[in-house]
C-alpha positions as CSV (number, residue, x, y, z in Angstrom):
1,M,20.4,-9.7,-90.8
2,L,19.8,-8.2,-87.6
3,R,16.3,-9.1,-85.8
4,S,13.8,-7.1,-83.3
5,G,14.2,-8.2,-79.7
6,P,10.7,-10.4,-79.8
7,A,11.5,-12.2,-83.6
8,S,14.8,-13.1,-82.1
9,S,13.5,-14.7,-78.7
10,L,10.8,-16.2,-80.9
11,A,13.8,-18.1,-83.0
12,R,15.6,-19.3,-80.0
13,S,12.4,-21.0,-78.2
14,T,12.0,-22.8,-81.8
15,L,15.4,-23.9,-81.6
16,R,15.0,-25.1,-78.0
17,S,12.2,-27.1,-79.0
18,T,13.2,-28.8,-81.8
19,N,16.7,-30.1,-80.2
20,F,14.3,-31.0,-77.3
21,R,12.3,-33.3,-79.6
22,G,15.4,-34.4,-80.9
23,S,17.0,-35.3,-77.7
24,R,14.0,-37.1,-76.5
25,K,13.4,-39.3,-79.8
26,T,17.4,-40.1,-79.1
27,T,17.4,-40.6,-75.8
28,R,14.3,-43.2,-76.5
29,L,16.1,-45.4,-79.3
30,T,18.9,-45.5,-76.8
31,S,17.2,-47.0,-73.8
32,Q,15.3,-49.6,-75.8
33,T,18.3,-50.7,-77.5
34,S,20.0,-51.0,-73.9
35,K,17.0,-53.2,-73.0
36,L,17.8,-55.9,-75.8
37,L,21.4,-56.0,-75.1
38,L,20.5,-56.7,-71.3
39,P,19.4,-60.5,-70.7
40,P,16.3,-61.2,-69.8
41,N,16.5,-61.5,-66.1
42,E,17.7,-58.0,-65.6
43,R,15.5,-56.2,-67.8
44,L,12.9,-56.9,-64.8
45,K,15.3,-55.7,-62.1
46,R,17.1,-52.6,-63.4
47,P,14.8,-49.3,-63.3
48,R,14.0,-47.3,-65.7
49,S,15.4,-44.0,-65.7
50,L,14.1,-41.1,-68.3
51,A,16.7,-38.3,-69.6
52,L,14.8,-34.9,-69.1
53,A,16.0,-32.4,-71.6
54,P,16.0,-28.6,-70.2
55,Y,13.2,-27.5,-71.4
56,R,12.4,-23.4,-71.3
57,P,9.1,-21.6,-72.0
58,L,8.8,-18.7,-74.5
59,S,9.6,-15.4,-73.4
60,T,8.1,-13.4,-70.8
61,S,8.6,-10.2,-73.5
62,L,6.2,-12.5,-75.4
63,Q,3.4,-13.0,-72.7
64,L,3.3,-10.2,-71.6
65,R,2.6,-8.3,-74.9
66,A,-0.4,-11.3,-75.7
67,T,-1.7,-10.9,-72.3
68,T,-1.6,-6.6,-71.1
69,P,-4.3,-4.9,-72.0
70,V,-4.1,-1.5,-74.4
71,D,-5.4,1.5,-73.4
72,R,-6.8,2.8,-76.7
73,V,-7.6,6.3,-77.4
74,D,-10.7,7.5,-78.6
75,K,-9.6,10.6,-80.6
76,Q,-13.6,11.6,-81.7
77,H,-14.2,12.0,-77.9
78,E,-11.1,14.3,-77.2
79,A,-12.0,16.3,-80.5
80,A,-15.5,17.0,-78.7
81,V,-14.5,17.8,-75.7
82,A,-11.7,20.0,-77.2
83,K,-14.2,22.1,-79.1
84,E,-15.9,22.9,-75.7
85,E,-16.2,26.2,-74.1
86,L,-14.9,26.6,-70.6
87,N,-17.7,28.7,-68.3
88,P,-16.9,30.7,-65.1
89,H,-18.4,29.6,-62.2
90,P,-17.1,32.3,-59.5
91,E,-19.7,30.8,-56.8
92,E,-17.9,28.1,-56.5
93,V,-14.5,29.6,-55.5
94,S,-13.4,30.3,-51.7
95,E,-11.1,30.8,-50.0
96,E,-10.7,27.1,-49.4
97,S,-11.6,25.5,-52.5
98,S,-8.6,25.3,-54.0
99,V,-7.0,23.1,-51.5
100,H,-10.6,21.2,-51.4
101,Q,-10.8,20.4,-55.1
102,I,-6.9,19.2,-54.6
103,F,-7.5,16.0,-51.9
104,H,-11.6,15.8,-52.5
105,E,-14.3,15.7,-55.7
106,K,-16.7,18.5,-55.9
107,G,-20.2,17.7,-54.1
108,V,-18.6,14.7,-52.5
109,P,-19.1,14.8,-48.6
110,D,-15.8,14.2,-46.7
111,E,-15.5,10.9,-45.3
112,G,-12.7,11.4,-43.9
113,K,-13.5,13.7,-41.4
114,D,-12.8,12.7,-37.9
115,E,-15.8,11.3,-35.8
116,D,-16.2,11.5,-32.1
117,M,-16.1,8.2,-30.9
118,L,-17.8,9.2,-27.9
119,A,-20.9,10.5,-29.1
120,G,-23.4,8.0,-28.5
121,V,-21.7,8.2,-24.8
122,Y,-22.1,11.6,-24.3
123,Q,-25.8,11.6,-25.8
124,D,-26.6,8.6,-22.9
125,L,-25.1,10.3,-20.3
126,V,-25.3,14.1,-21.4
127,R,-28.4,14.7,-23.3
128,D,-30.7,11.8,-22.1
129,H,-29.6,12.5,-18.3
130,A,-28.4,9.1,-17.9
131,Y,-25.2,10.1,-15.9
132,D,-27.8,12.2,-13.4
133,R,-29.7,9.6,-13.2
134,T,-27.4,6.7,-12.3
135,I,-26.0,9.3,-9.7
136,K,-29.3,10.0,-8.0
137,E,-30.6,6.0,-8.4
138,T,-27.2,5.0,-6.1
139,F,-27.3,7.9,-3.4
140,K,-31.8,7.6,-3.6
141,L,-32.9,7.2,0.0
142,N,-36.3,8.1,-0.8
143,D,-37.2,4.0,0.5
144,V,-35.4,4.3,3.8
145,P,-37.0,4.9,6.9
146,R,-36.9,8.2,8.3
147,E,-35.7,6.8,11.8
148,A,-33.1,4.7,10.1
149,L,-31.9,7.1,7.6
150,V,-31.6,9.9,11.2
151,V,-29.9,7.3,13.3
152,G,-27.2,6.2,10.7
153,M,-26.5,9.8,9.7
154,A,-25.9,10.4,13.4
155,G,-23.8,7.1,13.4
156,V,-21.5,8.5,11.1
157,L,-20.9,12.1,12.6
158,P,-17.8,10.6,15.0
159,Y,-15.6,9.3,12.5
160,L,-15.7,12.6,10.6
161,A,-15.1,14.4,13.9
162,T,-12.4,12.1,14.5
163,S,-10.8,12.3,11.0
164,L,-10.9,15.9,10.6
165,S,-9.3,16.2,14.1
166,T,-6.7,14.0,13.3
167,V,-6.0,15.9,9.9
168,Y,-5.9,19.5,12.1
169,L,-3.9,18.4,14.6
170,A,-1.3,17.1,12.1
171,W,-1.3,19.9,10.0
172,D,-0.9,21.6,13.4
173,I,1.9,19.5,14.5
174,N,3.5,20.1,11.1
175,H,3.5,23.6,11.8
176,A,5.1,23.6,15.0
177,A,7.8,21.4,13.8
178,L,8.5,24.1,11.0
179,D,8.0,27.7,13.0
180,G,8.7,26.4,16.3
181,K,5.0,26.8,17.5
182,G,1.8,25.5,16.6
183,F,-1.5,27.8,14.7
184,L,-3.4,27.3,17.8
185,L,-1.8,24.4,19.7
186,S,1.9,24.2,20.6
187,G,3.2,21.1,19.2
188,Q,3.4,18.9,22.2
189,S,-0.4,19.7,23.3
190,A,-1.4,18.6,19.7
191,E,0.3,15.1,20.1
192,L,-1.4,14.4,23.3
193,L,-4.7,15.3,21.7
194,L,-3.9,12.8,18.5
195,H,-3.3,10.1,20.9
196,I,-6.4,10.4,23.0
197,I,-8.8,10.4,19.3
198,E,-6.6,7.5,18.1
199,P,-8.0,4.8,20.6
200,L,-11.7,6.5,20.7
201,Q,-11.4,6.4,16.8
202,V,-10.2,2.5,16.5
203,G,-12.6,1.6,19.6
204,Y,-16.2,3.5,17.8
205,G,-15.1,1.5,14.8
206,A,-15.2,-2.1,16.3
207,V,-18.3,-1.0,18.2
208,I,-20.2,-0.1,14.9
209,I,-18.7,-3.2,13.1
210,S,-20.2,-5.5,16.0
211,F,-23.4,-3.7,15.5
212,L,-23.6,-4.3,11.7
213,G,-23.3,-7.8,12.4
214,A,-25.9,-8.5,15.1
215,I,-28.0,-6.7,12.5
216,H,-28.2,-10.1,10.8
217,W,-29.2,-11.8,13.8
218,G,-32.1,-9.4,14.1
219,F,-33.2,-10.0,10.6
220,E,-32.7,-14.2,11.3
221,W,-35.2,-13.9,15.0
222,A,-37.6,-12.0,13.2
223,K,-37.4,-14.7,10.1
224,Y,-37.2,-12.1,7.4
225,H,-37.4,-13.9,4.4
226,G,-37.8,-17.5,6.3
227,T,-35.2,-18.8,8.6
228,H,-31.3,-19.4,7.1
229,G,-29.6,-21.0,11.1
230,Y,-25.9,-20.7,10.6
231,R,-25.4,-19.1,7.2
232,R,-26.7,-16.0,8.7
233,Y,-26.0,-16.0,12.6
234,A,-22.3,-16.5,10.7
235,I,-22.1,-13.1,9.7
236,G,-23.2,-11.8,13.0
237,I,-20.2,-14.2,14.6
238,V,-17.1,-12.7,12.0
239,A,-18.1,-9.7,12.5
240,P,-17.1,-8.9,16.1
241,A,-14.4,-11.7,15.9
242,V,-12.5,-9.5,13.2
243,A,-13.1,-5.9,14.7
244,W,-12.2,-6.6,18.3
245,P,-8.3,-7.5,17.7
246,T,-7.8,-4.6,15.9
247,L,-7.6,-2.6,19.5
248,L,-4.5,-4.7,20.2
249,L,-2.9,-3.1,16.8
250,P,-0.8,0.3,16.2
251,V,-3.5,2.5,15.5
252,E,-2.6,2.6,11.1
253,Y,-2.9,-1.3,11.2
254,A,-6.0,-1.0,12.9
255,L,-7.6,1.8,10.9
256,I,-6.6,-0.6,7.4
257,A,-8.1,-3.6,8.9
258,Q,-11.4,-1.9,9.8
259,F,-11.6,-0.2,6.6
260,S,-11.3,-3.7,5.1
261,A,-14.2,-4.9,7.9
262,F,-16.5,-2.3,6.7
263,T,-16.1,-3.3,2.9
264,F,-16.8,-7.1,3.6
265,L,-19.7,-6.4,5.4
266,Y,-20.8,-3.7,3.0
267,F,-20.8,-6.9,0.4
268,A,-22.2,-8.6,2.4
269,D,-25.2,-6.9,3.1
270,A,-25.8,-6.4,-0.6
271,R,-25.3,-10.1,-1.3
272,A,-28.2,-10.3,1.6
273,V,-30.0,-8.0,-0.4
274,V,-30.1,-10.5,-3.3
275,R,-30.9,-13.2,-1.5
276,G,-33.6,-11.3,0.3
277,W,-32.6,-11.7,3.7
278,A,-32.8,-8.1,3.8
279,P,-35.2,-5.1,2.7
280,S,-34.8,-4.0,-0.6
281,W,-33.1,-0.2,0.6
282,Y,-30.5,-1.9,3.0
283,S,-27.8,-2.1,0.4
284,T,-28.2,1.2,-0.5
285,Y,-28.6,2.8,2.7
286,R,-25.3,0.6,3.4
287,F,-23.6,1.8,0.5
288,V,-24.1,5.4,1.7
289,L,-22.6,4.7,5.1
290,T,-19.8,3.0,4.4
291,F,-18.8,5.5,1.8
292,V,-18.7,8.2,4.3
293,V,-17.0,5.8,6.8
294,G,-14.2,4.6,4.3
295,A,-13.7,8.3,3.4
296,S,-13.3,9.1,7.0
297,L,-11.0,6.4,7.6
298,V,-8.7,7.1,4.2
299,I,-8.7,10.7,5.7
300,S,-7.1,9.7,8.8
301,L,-4.3,7.2,7.3
302,I,-3.3,10.2,5.3
303,G,-3.1,12.6,8.1
304,R,-1.2,10.5,10.0
305,G,0.8,9.7,7.0
306,Q,2.1,13.2,7.3
307,I,3.6,13.2,11.3
308,A,5.0,9.7,10.9
309,D,8.3,10.8,12.0
310,K,7.5,13.9,13.8
311,I,5.3,12.1,16.8
312,S,6.1,9.7,19.4
313,R,4.5,6.7,19.7
314,L,2.0,5.9,22.6
315,P,2.4,2.5,24.2
316,G,-0.9,0.4,23.0
317,P,-2.7,-2.7,24.5
318,A,0.0,-4.8,23.0
319,D,2.5,-2.6,23.9
320,R,0.9,-3.0,27.9
321,L,0.5,-7.0,27.4
322,K,3.8,-7.2,27.2
323,A,5.0,-4.8,29.6
324,L,2.6,-6.6,32.2
325,R,4.2,-10.2,31.3
326,E,7.6,-9.1,31.6
327,S,6.8,-7.2,35.5
328,Q,5.3,-10.9,35.9
329,L,8.4,-12.4,35.1
330,E,10.7,-9.5,37.3
331,E,8.2,-10.6,40.5
332,L,8.7,-14.1,40.0
333,E,12.3,-13.8,39.8
334,Q,12.1,-11.6,43.0
335,E,10.1,-14.7,45.1
336,E,12.4,-16.9,43.8
337,R,15.6,-14.9,44.7
338,E,14.0,-14.4,48.2
339,R,13.1,-18.1,49.0
340,R,16.7,-18.8,48.0
341,A,18.1,-16.3,50.4
342,R,15.6,-18.1,53.3
343,I,16.7,-21.1,52.8
344,V,20.1,-20.2,53.2
345,A,19.5,-18.2,55.8
346,E,17.6,-21.4,57.3
347,D,20.5,-23.7,56.8
348,E,22.8,-21.3,58.0
349,E,21.1,-21.3,61.7
350,Q,20.7,-24.5,61.9
351,E,24.6,-25.2,61.4
352,E,25.0,-22.4,63.6
353,E,22.5,-24.4,66.4
354,A,24.6,-27.6,66.0
355,Q,27.8,-26.1,66.6
356,D,26.7,-24.5,69.7
357,E,24.9,-28.0,70.9
358,E,28.6,-29.8,70.0
């Protein structure tokens, strides 16, 4: 007689369980008999072993049939829905309705619409004018005394003049190298003017850096927010100690070193304002001036970088010191040669006089 799949699996599982029980009883009797045959001393020493017969659960198909829920069909509800008539709604039909109805439910807002992640930032910066307010507060100079503002702005004019002159002369030198003549000046004249501007810009920068350090000495002498001794004096000492050695460096290295010095002094001044060692408006005042000076130095470096291989390098202070040392060594060697020649001449004269006397 043929059996279905669930019935055959049930029969197999029943036979296996019966075999398992029989084998278990047989194993138990065998182990008890073996224990009786052994001597009393070895009964305690010998370990107890269990013979486990293979055991398998019921068929997986039966378990799935027992646990899987059945989706029953409500035939009455389907019959009621089938009797309803479809009513047309032309007002809901549009060019995008067919696409919209496939991917979205009707009347449900589109949750997958991309949102502008920077909407909050735009609202803070643009709508509330926060960005404009930040810029205005950064460059706000209303609290700066008028005299200090006028003198400070006038102090950055030489930087602007030398930087713009460097850029123009560099362009004129490149123009002369390409076309054989410059726009307003010849290539040689532009190069000579550039070599004149170089020490002026570097020397003026050293003076300004020293002056910025000396301002803290003035605050200390005026006892602004009390006296702080060497901590405040140190700023005025470090500034000229860094500024003036830049005169011995090549122009490019000198400009880079002075740019670093201006930046360091700005942070020192901002820190002094936080500590109360300087007026509250001084940090904003220094930021504006440092920004103009730093931009001028960068412009000068860019202009010089365009003509680095087209101009000759004039001897700087370090080169002059080296030449002076070499000339001094040559003078010493010349004096030594003259002294030795004079000694030789004197020895020869003495020998001649000795020969004449004989």
